Gaussian input, Z-matrix of N, CA and C with variables (Angstrom, degrees):
# hf/3-21g

backbone

0 1
 N
 C     1     B1
 C     2     B2     1     A1
 N     3     B3     2     A2     1     D1
 C     4     B4     3     A3     2     D2
 C     5     B5     4     A4     3     D3
 N     6     B6     5     A5     4     D4
 C     7     B7     6     A6     5     D5
 C     8     B8     7     A7     6     D6
 N     9     B9     8     A8     7     D7
 C    10    B10     9     A9     8     D8
 C    11    B11    10    A10     9     D9
 N    12    B12    11    A11    10    D10
 C    13    B13    12    A12    11    D11
 C    14    B14    13    A13    12    D12
 N    15    B15    14    A14    13    D13
 C    16    B16    15    A15    14    D14
 C    17    B17    16    A16    15    D15
 N    18    B18    17    A17    16    D16
 C    19    B19    18    A18    17    D17
 C    20    B20    19    A19    18    D18
 N    21    B21    20    A20    19    D19
 C    22    B22    21    A21    20    D20
 C    23    B23    22    A22    21    D21
 N    24    B24    23    A23    22    D22
 C    25    B25    24    A24    23    D23
 C    26    B26    25    A25    24    D24
 N    27    B27    26    A26    25    D25
 C    28    B28    27    A27    26    D26
 C    29    B29    28    A28    27    D27
 N    30    B30    29    A29    28    D28
 C    31    B31    30    A30    29    D29
 C    32    B32    31    A31    30    D30
 N    33    B33    32    A32    31    D31
 C    34    B34    33    A33    32    D32
 C    35    B35    34    A34    33    D33
 N    36    B36    35    A35    34    D34
 C    37    B37    36    A36    35    D35
 C    38    B38    37    A37    36    D36
 N    39    B39    38    A38    37    D37
 C    40    B40    39    A39    38    D38
 C    41    B41    40    A40    39    D39
 N    42    B42    41    A41    40    D40
 C    43    B43    42    A42    41    D41
 C    44    B44    43    A43    42    D42
 N    45    B45    44    A44    43    D43
 C    46    B46    45    A45    44    D44
 C    47    B47    46    A46    45    D45
 N    48    B48    47    A47    46    D46
 C    49    B49    48    A48    47    D47
 C    50    B50    49    A49    48    D48
 N    51    B51    50    A50    49    D49
 C    52    B52    51    A51    50    D50
 C    53    B53    52    A52    51    D51
 N    54    B54    53    A53    52    D52
 C    55    B55    54    A54    53    D53
 C    56    B56    55    A55    54    D54
 N    57    B57    56    A56    55    D55
 C    58    B58    57    A57    56    D56
 C    59    B59    58    A58    57    D57
 N    60    B60    59    A59    58    D58
 C    61    B61    60    A60    59    D59
 C    62    B62    61    A61    60    D60
 N    63    B63    62    A62    61    D61
 C    64    B64    63    A63    62    D62
 C    65    B65    64    A64    63    D63
 N    66    B66    65    A65    64    D64
 C    67    B67    66    A66    65    D65
 C    68    B68    67    A67    66    D66
 N    69    B69    68    A68    67    D67
 C    70    B70    69    A69    68    D68
 C    71    B71    70    A70    69    D69
 N    72    B72    71    A71    70    D70
 C    73    B73    72    A72    71    D71
 C    74    B74    73    A73    72    D72
 N    75    B75    74    A74    73    D73
 C    76    B76    75    A75    74    D74
 C    77    B77    76    A76    75    D75
 N    78    B78    77    A77    76    D76
 C    79    B79    78    A78    77    D77
 C    80    B80    79    A79    78    D78
 N    81    B81    80    A80    79    D79
 C    82    B82    81    A81    80    D80
 C    83    B83    82    A82    81    D81
 N    84    B84    83    A83    82    D82
 C    85    B85    84    A84    83    D83
 C    86    B86    85    A85    84    D84
 N    87    B87    86    A86    85    D85
 C    88    B88    87    A87    86    D86
 C    89    B89    88    A88    87    D87
 N    90    B90    89    A89    88    D88
 C    91    B91    90    A90    89    D89
 C    92    B92    91    A91    90    D90
 N    93    B93    92    A92    91    D91
 C    94    B94    93    A93    92    D92
 C    95    B95    94    A94    93    D93
 N    96    B96    95    A95    94    D94
 C    97    B97    96    A96    95    D95
 C    98    B98    97    A97    96    D96
 N    99    B99    98    A98    97    D97
 C   100   B100    99    A99    98    D98
 C   101   B101   100   A100    99    D99
 N   102   B102   101   A101   100   D100
 C   103   B103   102   A102   101   D101
 C   104   B104   103   A103   102   D102
 N   105   B105   104   A104   103   D103
 C   106   B106   105   A105   104   D104
 C   107   B107   106   A106   105   D105
 N   108   B108   107   A107   106   D106
 C   109   B109   108   A108   107   D107
 C   110   B110   109   A109   108   D108
 N   111   B111   110   A110   109   D109
 C   112   B112   111   A111   110   D110
 C   113   B113   112   A112   111   D111
 N   114   B114   113   A113   112   D112
 C   115   B115   114   A114   113   D113
 C   116   B116   115   A115   114   D114
 N   117   B117   116   A116   115   D115
 C   118   B118   117   A117   116   D116
 C   119   B119   118   A118   117   D117
 N   120   B120   119   A119   118   D118
 C   121   B121   120   A120   119   D119
 C   122   B122   121   A121   120   D120
 N   123   B123   122   A122   121   D121
 C   124   B124   123   A123   122   D122
 C   125   B125   124   A124   123   D123
 N   126   B126   125   A125   124   D124
 C   127   B127   126   A126   125   D125
 C   128   B128   127   A127   126   D126
 N   129   B129   128   A128   127   D127
 C   130   B130   129   A129   128   D128
 C   131   B131   130   A130   129   D129
 N   132   B132   131   A131   130   D130
 C   133   B133   132   A132   131   D131
 C   134   B134   133   A133   132   D132
 N   135   B135   134   A134   133   D133
 C   136   B136   135   A135   134   D134
 C   137   B137   136   A136   135   D135
 N   138   B138   137   A137   136   D136
 C   139   B139   138   A138   137   D137
 C   140   B140   139   A139   138   D138
 N   141   B141   140   A140   139   D139
 C   142   B142   141   A141   140   D140
 C   143   B143   142   A142   141   D141
 N   144   B144   143   A143   142   D142
 C   145   B145   144   A144   143   D143
 C   146   B146   145   A145   144   D144
 N   147   B147   146   A146   145   D145
 C   148   B148   147   A147   146   D146
 C   149   B149   148   A148   147   D147
 N   150   B150   149   A149   148   D148
 C   151   B151   150   A150   149   D149
 C   152   B152   151   A151   150   D150
 N   153   B153   152   A152   151   D151
 C   154   B154   153   A153   152   D152
 C   155   B155   154   A154   153   D153
 N   156   B156   155   A155   154   D154
 C   157   B157   156   A156   155   D155
 C   158   B158   157   A157   156   D156
 N   159   B159   158   A158   157   D157
 C   160   B160   159   A159   158   D158
 C   161   B161   160   A160   159   D159
 N   162   B162   161   A161   160   D160
 C   163   B163   162   A162   161   D161
 C   164   B164   163   A163   162   D162
 N   165   B165   164   A164   163   D163
 C   166   B166   165   A165   164   D164
 C   167   B167   166   A166   165   D165
 N   168   B168   167   A167   166   D166
 C   169   B169   168   A168   167   D167
 C   170   B170   169   A169   168   D168
 N   171   B171   170   A170   169   D169
 C   172   B172   171   A171   170   D170
 C   173   B173   172   A172   171   D171
 N   174   B174   173   A173   172   D172
 C   175   B175   174   A174   173   D173
 C   176   B176   175   A175   174   D174
 N   177   B177   176   A176   175   D175
 C   178   B178   177   A177   176   D176
 C   179   B179   178   A178   177   D177
 N   180   B180   179   A179   178   D178
 C   181   B181   180   A180   179   D179
 C   182   B182   181   A181   180   D180
 N   183   B183   182   A182   181   D181
 C   184   B184   183   A183   182   D182
 C   185   B185   184   A184   183   D183
 N   186   B186   185   A185   184   D184
 C   187   B187   186   A186   185   D185
 C   188   B188   187   A187   186   D186
 N   189   B189   188   A188   187   D187
 C   190   B190   189   A189   188   D188
 C   191   B191   190   A190   189   D189
 N   192   B192   191   A191   190   D190
 C   193   B193   192   A192   191   D191
 C   194   B194   193   A193   192   D192
 N   195   B195   194   A194   193   D193
 C   196   B196   195   A195   194   D194
 C   197   B197   196   A196   195   D195
 N   198   B198   197   A197   196   D196
 C   199   B199   198   A198   197   D197
 C   200   B200   199   A199   198   D198

   B1=1.4437
   B2=1.5308
   B3=1.3126
   B4=1.4597
   B5=1.5142
   B6=1.2959
   B7=1.4556
   B8=1.5245
   B9=1.3230
   B10=1.4629
   B11=1.5198
   B12=1.3015
   B13=1.4530
   B14=1.5218
   B15=1.3247
   B16=1.4614
   B17=1.5239
   B18=1.3115
   B19=1.4538
   B20=1.5189
   B21=1.3066
   B22=1.4591
   B23=1.5211
   B24=1.3123
   B25=1.4562
   B26=1.5263
   B27=1.3329
   B28=1.4622
   B29=1.5172
   B30=1.3021
   B31=1.4585
   B32=1.5297
   B33=1.3117
   B34=1.4560
   B35=1.5162
   B36=1.3395
   B37=1.4536
   B38=1.5246
   B39=1.2942
   B40=1.4574
   B41=1.5208
   B42=1.3291
   B43=1.4611
   B44=1.5243
   B45=1.3265
   B46=1.4632
   B47=1.5216
   B48=1.3218
   B49=1.4588
   B50=1.5207
   B51=1.3242
   B52=1.4601
   B53=1.5148
   B54=1.3208
   B55=1.4626
   B56=1.5385
   B57=1.3251
   B58=1.4658
   B59=1.5236
   B60=1.3173
   B61=1.4614
   B62=1.5197
   B63=1.3160
   B64=1.4547
   B65=1.5144
   B66=1.3282
   B67=1.4653
   B68=1.5290
   B69=1.3176
   B70=1.4700
   B71=1.5217
   B72=1.3332
   B73=1.4599
   B74=1.5162
   B75=1.3255
   B76=1.4638
   B77=1.5146
   B78=1.3355
   B79=1.4638
   B80=1.5170
   B81=1.3312
   B82=1.4668
   B83=1.5224
   B84=1.3173
   B85=1.4643
   B86=1.5224
   B87=1.3226
   B88=1.4594
   B89=1.5289
   B90=1.3289
   B91=1.4673
   B92=1.5305
   B93=1.3329
   B94=1.4663
   B95=1.5297
   B96=1.3401
   B97=1.4597
   B98=1.5194
   B99=1.3178
   B100=1.4574
   B101=1.5348
   B102=1.3202
   B103=1.4713
   B104=1.5281
   B105=1.3134
   B106=1.4626
   B107=1.5233
   B108=1.3165
   B109=1.4669
   B110=1.5229
   B111=1.3097
   B112=1.4665
   B113=1.5255
   B114=1.3280
   B115=1.4664
   B116=1.5302
   B117=1.3231
   B118=1.4613
   B119=1.5249
   B120=1.3272
   B121=1.4628
   B122=1.5266
   B123=1.3302
   B124=1.4631
   B125=1.5260
   B126=1.3118
   B127=1.4692
   B128=1.5283
   B129=1.3301
   B130=1.4656
   B131=1.5259
   B132=1.3229
   B133=1.4629
   B134=1.5160
   B135=1.3191
   B136=1.4657
   B137=1.5253
   B138=1.3179
   B139=1.4680
   B140=1.5280
   B141=1.3196
   B142=1.4624
   B143=1.5295
   B144=1.3224
   B145=1.4618
   B146=1.5208
   B147=1.3091
   B148=1.4739
   B149=1.5271
   B150=1.3358
   B151=1.4518
   B152=1.5118
   B153=1.3142
   B154=1.4616
   B155=1.5282
   B156=1.3066
   B157=1.4715
   B158=1.5255
   B159=1.3199
   B160=1.4666
   B161=1.5339
   B162=1.3365
   B163=1.4700
   B164=1.5312
   B165=1.3223
   B166=1.4677
   B167=1.5269
   B168=1.3319
   B169=1.4624
   B170=1.5307
   B171=1.3271
   B172=1.4622
   B173=1.5265
   B174=1.3272
   B175=1.4685
   B176=1.5298
   B177=1.3274
   B178=1.4657
   B179=1.5264
   B180=1.3275
   B181=1.4592
   B182=1.5283
   B183=1.3195
   B184=1.4596
   B185=1.5295
   B186=1.3232
   B187=1.4697
   B188=1.5205
   B189=1.3203
   B190=1.4637
   B191=1.5267
   B192=1.3345
   B193=1.4660
   B194=1.5246
   B195=1.3286
   B196=1.4668
   B197=1.5214
   B198=1.3116
   B199=1.4673
   B200=1.5065
   A1=108.01
   A2=115.44
   A3=119.92
   A4=109.90
   A5=114.80
   A6=121.17
   A7=108.68
   A8=117.46
   A9=122.74
   A10=110.63
   A11=116.61
   A12=121.22
   A13=108.35
   A14=115.60
   A15=120.52
   A16=108.10
   A17=115.36
   A18=119.15
   A19=109.18
   A20=115.86
   A21=121.11
   A22=109.25
   A23=114.82
   A24=121.02
   A25=108.14
   A26=116.96
   A27=120.85
   A28=109.25
   A29=114.77
   A30=120.42
   A31=108.84
   A32=114.66
   A33=122.05
   A34=109.22
   A35=115.98
   A36=120.54
   A37=107.39
   A38=116.40
   A39=121.47
   A40=110.66
   A41=115.81
   A42=120.66
   A43=111.17
   A44=115.88
   A45=119.40
   A46=112.85
   A47=117.80
   A48=121.50
   A49=109.07
   A50=115.51
   A51=119.25
   A52=110.76
   A53=114.38
   A54=121.70
   A55=108.09
   A56=116.46
   A57=121.31
   A58=109.94
   A59=116.38
   A60=120.33
   A61=113.69
   A62=118.79
   A63=121.85
   A64=114.43
   A65=116.93
   A66=120.43
   A67=110.94
   A68=117.23
   A69=120.12
   A70=111.40
   A71=116.90
   A72=119.83
   A73=111.87
   A74=116.64
   A75=120.97
   A76=112.38
   A77=116.49
   A78=119.94
   A79=110.73
   A80=116.27
   A81=120.22
   A82=110.93
   A83=116.64
   A84=119.94
   A85=110.62
   A86=117.45
   A87=122.37
   A88=111.37
   A89=116.10
   A90=121.39
   A91=113.45
   A92=116.68
   A93=123.14
   A94=111.51
   A95=114.51
   A96=122.12
   A97=109.10
   A98=115.07
   A99=121.03
   A100=108.26
   A101=118.03
   A102=119.61
   A103=113.58
   A104=118.03
   A105=120.21
   A106=111.30
   A107=117.22
   A108=120.49
   A109=111.16
   A110=116.35
   A111=119.94
   A112=109.86
   A113=117.31
   A114=120.50
   A115=111.35
   A116=116.16
   A117=120.29
   A118=110.80
   A119=116.47
   A120=120.67
   A121=111.36
   A122=117.46
   A123=120.53
   A124=110.48
   A125=117.29
   A126=120.58
   A127=110.32
   A128=117.03
   A129=120.28
   A130=110.26
   A131=116.88
   A132=120.28
   A133=112.11
   A134=116.72
   A135=120.31
   A136=111.10
   A137=116.85
   A138=120.70
   A139=110.55
   A140=116.88
   A141=120.42
   A142=113.46
   A143=117.47
   A144=119.69
   A145=112.19
   A146=116.48
   A147=122.51
   A148=111.44
   A149=116.37
   A150=121.28
   A151=116.17
   A152=118.83
   A153=121.10
   A154=111.82
   A155=117.70
   A156=121.28
   A157=111.77
   A158=118.02
   A159=120.68
   A160=111.78
   A161=120.52
   A162=118.49
   A163=112.95
   A164=117.29
   A165=120.54
   A166=109.80
   A167=116.27
   A168=120.97
   A169=110.50
   A170=117.28
   A171=120.81
   A172=111.59
   A173=116.98
   A174=120.43
   A175=110.52
   A176=116.36
   A177=119.98
   A178=110.58
   A179=117.31
   A180=121.01
   A181=111.09
   A182=116.72
   A183=120.64
   A184=111.29
   A185=117.49
   A186=121.24
   A187=114.74
   A188=118.16
   A189=121.08
   A190=109.19
   A191=117.66
   A192=118.87
   A193=111.60
   A194=115.60
   A195=120.85
   A196=108.84
   A197=115.59
   A198=121.01
   A199=111.25
   D1=128.03
   D2=179.92
   D3=-106.04
   D4=154.83
   D5=179.19
   D6=-93.96
   D7=105.78
   D8=-177.69
   D9=-99.50
   D10=62.13
   D11=178.55
   D12=-86.94
   D13=123.60
   D14=179.10
   D15=-105.65
   D16=132.05
   D17=177.86
   D18=-96.75
   D19=146.72
   D20=179.31
   D21=-73.79
   D22=136.14
   D23=178.05
   D24=-81.57
   D25=133.47
   D26=179.62
   D27=-112.96
   D28=152.32
   D29=-179.99
   D30=-101.82
   D31=134.06
   D32=179.71
   D33=-133.58
   D34=160.14
   D35=169.55
   D36=-78.16
   D37=138.66
   D38=-178.12
   D39=-76.71
   D40=139.73
   D41=174.65
   D42=-90.44
   D43=-27.11
   D44=-174.25
   D45=-99.95
   D46=-36.32
   D47=-176.11
   D48=-106.09
   D49=79.18
   D50=-176.59
   D51=-134.68
   D52=146.02
   D53=172.04
   D54=-108.12
   D55=-48.69
   D56=176.85
   D57=-114.60
   D58=-73.26
   D59=-175.00
   D60=-115.81
   D61=-9.00
   D62=-179.53
   D63=90.98
   D64=5.23
   D65=-178.89
   D66=-64.45
   D67=-50.09
   D68=-178.29
   D69=-65.21
   D70=-36.94
   D71=176.60
   D72=-63.69
   D73=-40.66
   D74=177.58
   D75=-68.37
   D76=-41.46
   D77=176.76
   D78=-62.63
   D79=-41.03
   D80=-179.57
   D81=-63.92
   D82=-40.97
   D83=178.21
   D84=-65.06
   D85=-41.47
   D86=179.24
   D87=-64.03
   D88=-42.11
   D89=-178.08
   D90=-87.92
   D91=-3.53
   D92=-177.95
   D93=57.40
   D94=49.66
   D95=178.45
   D96=-122.53
   D97=168.10
   D98=174.03
   D99=-72.20
   D100=130.92
   D101=-179.00
   D102=-58.39
   D103=-30.38
   D104=178.26
   D105=-63.21
   D106=-37.07
   D107=178.16
   D108=-64.97
   D109=-40.99
   D110=179.52
   D111=-66.56
   D112=-41.40
   D113=178.78
   D114=-63.22
   D115=-42.45
   D116=177.56
   D117=-62.40
   D118=-40.87
   D119=179.00
   D120=-64.48
   D121=-38.66
   D122=179.24
   D123=-67.65
   D124=-43.88
   D125=178.72
   D126=-64.97
   D127=-43.49
   D128=178.11
   D129=-62.78
   D130=-40.26
   D131=177.42
   D132=-63.58
   D133=-38.54
   D134=178.52
   D135=-66.72
   D136=-40.93
   D137=-179.37
   D138=-71.03
   D139=-46.92
   D140=-175.53
   D141=-73.27
   D142=-22.64
   D143=179.78
   D144=-101.35
   D145=15.54
   D146=179.55
   D147=57.40
   D148=40.13
   D149=175.05
   D150=90.48
   D151=3.39
   D152=-179.35
   D153=-64.66
   D154=-27.34
   D155=-178.65
   D156=-72.66
   D157=-21.32
   D158=-177.93
   D159=-64.14
   D160=-49.36
   D161=175.94
   D162=-64.81
   D163=-30.62
   D164=177.17
   D165=-65.43
   D166=-43.66
   D167=178.08
   D168=-63.51
   D169=-44.48
   D170=179.67
   D171=-63.59
   D172=-39.38
   D173=176.70
   D174=-64.38
   D175=-40.45
   D176=178.15
   D177=-65.15
   D178=-36.29
   D179=179.19
   D180=-66.17
   D181=-34.52
   D182=-179.47
   D183=-81.22
   D184=-40.53
   D185=-172.47
   D186=-87.48
   D187=-22.91
   D188=-177.26
   D189=-84.97
   D190=124.46
   D191=179.96
   D192=-70.97
   D193=153.88
   D194=178.73
   D195=-81.88
   D196=144.40
   D197=-178.38
   D198=-64.56

Protein backbone atom coordinates (compact mmCIF):
# COMPACT_ATOMS: atom_id res chain seq x y z
CA UNK A 1 0.00 0.00 0.00
CA UNK A 2 1.44 3.34 -1.02
CA UNK A 3 0.71 6.73 0.43
CA UNK A 4 -0.76 8.85 -2.39
CA UNK A 5 -0.92 12.18 -0.61
CA UNK A 6 -1.14 15.07 -3.06
CA UNK A 7 -0.17 18.52 -1.92
CA UNK A 8 -1.88 21.60 -3.28
CA UNK A 9 0.24 23.70 -5.58
CA UNK A 10 0.51 27.34 -4.48
CA UNK A 11 1.31 30.35 -6.58
CA UNK A 12 4.07 32.71 -5.52
CA UNK A 13 5.92 35.67 -6.98
CA UNK A 14 9.30 34.55 -8.24
CA UNK A 15 12.44 35.83 -6.53
CA UNK A 16 14.79 34.72 -9.28
CA UNK A 17 12.82 35.10 -12.52
CA UNK A 18 11.58 38.66 -12.34
CA UNK A 19 11.47 41.70 -14.57
CA UNK A 20 9.37 43.98 -12.33
CA UNK A 21 7.72 42.21 -9.41
CA UNK A 22 8.08 38.51 -10.25
CA UNK A 23 4.38 37.95 -10.92
CA UNK A 24 4.84 36.59 -14.44
CA UNK A 25 7.76 34.42 -13.33
CA UNK A 26 5.64 32.96 -10.54
CA UNK A 27 2.66 32.41 -12.83
CA UNK A 28 4.93 30.71 -15.36
CA UNK A 29 6.33 28.38 -12.72
CA UNK A 30 2.81 27.56 -11.49
CA UNK A 31 1.54 26.89 -15.02
CA UNK A 32 4.78 25.17 -16.11
CA UNK A 33 5.27 27.57 -19.02
CA UNK A 34 8.13 29.67 -20.31
CA UNK A 35 8.12 33.01 -18.46
CA UNK A 36 8.53 34.88 -21.75
CA UNK A 37 5.21 33.48 -22.97
CA UNK A 38 3.44 34.67 -19.83
CA UNK A 39 5.01 38.13 -20.15
CA UNK A 40 3.95 38.36 -23.79
CA UNK A 41 0.42 37.31 -22.84
CA UNK A 42 0.25 39.98 -20.12
CA UNK A 43 1.47 42.72 -22.46
CA UNK A 44 -0.90 41.55 -25.21
CA UNK A 45 -3.75 41.50 -22.69
CA UNK A 46 -2.92 45.03 -21.58
CA UNK A 47 -2.84 46.31 -25.16
CA UNK A 48 -5.93 44.44 -26.37
CA UNK A 49 -8.02 45.31 -23.31
CA UNK A 50 -7.12 49.01 -23.41
CA UNK A 51 -5.11 48.74 -20.20
CA UNK A 52 -7.50 46.61 -18.14
CA UNK A 53 -4.71 44.10 -17.46
CA UNK A 54 -2.58 46.74 -15.71
CA UNK A 55 -4.72 46.94 -12.53
CA UNK A 56 -5.02 43.13 -12.58
CA UNK A 57 -1.22 42.83 -12.69
CA UNK A 58 -0.82 45.40 -9.89
CA UNK A 59 -3.38 43.57 -7.74
CA UNK A 60 -1.53 40.30 -8.35
CA UNK A 61 1.74 41.98 -7.36
CA UNK A 62 0.22 43.14 -4.07
CA UNK A 63 -1.82 40.02 -3.22
CA UNK A 64 0.55 37.25 -4.33
CA UNK A 65 3.09 36.34 -1.64
CA UNK A 66 6.79 36.21 -2.51
CA UNK A 67 8.41 32.79 -2.64
